[in-house]
C-alpha positions, 0 to 999 in steps of 0.5 A: 466364165469367159467367153472370147469370139474367134469367128463371128462370120457366115460360112464366106467369111466377111470380107467374101472372095472377089467381093467390093462392096463397103463391108469389104473393103470396110478398114473397120476390124469388127467388120473382118469375120472369120467362120463363126466359133467360140471360146468358153473358160468356165470351171477351169476347163477350156472349150471351143465350139464349132472348128470351122476352116479357119481354127487354126488362125482363131487359135493362134489369134487367141492365144490359146494354148490348151484345150480340153473338148470340142463340141459341135453344132452340126456337120457342115464345112463351115463349122468343122472343116478345122477339125484335124488342127486340134493335133497341136493339142494333142501334141502338146496336151499328150492325149487324145481331144473329147469331141462332142457332137450328134451322131449324124454329126459324129458319122460326118466326121468319120466320113470326111476325115476317115483317116483320123480314124483308119485301123491303122493311123498315119503317124501323126494324125488327130487323136480324138474321143467321140462323145455323142449327144444322144438326147437333145432334152436332156444336159450331158458332162464335159468335164464335169462342166454341164451343156444342156443342149438346145434343139433348132432348126437350120432350115431342115436341118436339126442342130444343137445350140448350147446352154453352159451356166447362164451363157447361150450359144444358137447359130445357124437356126432359123426357127427355135421352138417352144420349148428351147425358148424356155430354156433360152429364158433367165440367161445373162448373155445369148448368142444368136445368129442374124445374117443380113437384113433380107429373107434367108431359107436357113438363117433368121434374119437380124428382124427376127433374131432380135424378134427371138430375143425380145421375147425371151429376154435376156440380160445381153445379147450378141449377134453373129455368124453375120454376112457381109450383106448385113452392112457396116458393124458401126452403122449397124449396131447403132440402131440396134437396142442398146443390150443387144449389140454385134458380136466381132472376132475377138470380142471378150466377154465376161461373166 
């Protein structure tokens, strides 16, 4: 399995429009974060989790020329706004794109991208095939790849993370149940959100994310969905345990 971090930033990205803080002015490429997304190559399949507003740029930057399926964690725009750009894969692959998400999330996509699902479609619109994730307690199949949903809460909004083999990906969370924590145990790699140092209504702080990771004890962990308020990449990472790293755009990991 190879995982590529396509984006590791929060909803506003880093740098944030109009901000002149030291992070937003940083020339370190690790401090320049597109909206959060990840690419997973496993068992001959190419999967992307979340297609935010930077999706096109991320596909081009990572040289991704084939995509087998798209999975959504939840319906917020920083995770869904790039759905239109999957049409490039429709044109190349000459097939509909399988899209996986909870029924609530798929219903939101049908509302916000109504032209994709219209009875009489405009020529050239994206072509998708919706696959509802009906249960969060059992694995589902993505073109032969077993995927275990990971339930979490994003303030009062239920969201999903995913476990694929020994890889767990969970972003936009500030509460993880005991049941989900059990599903995280024994993972080779866990990716978890860590927005900033200060308390936030719907995201883990850095300290809270570290506490979760220390409890479930993966072999390695990476932090994502990072805001400019967390600080410079180099400085923050220097204070982390060696088995926990900050993810950054373009980082590739092998398992």
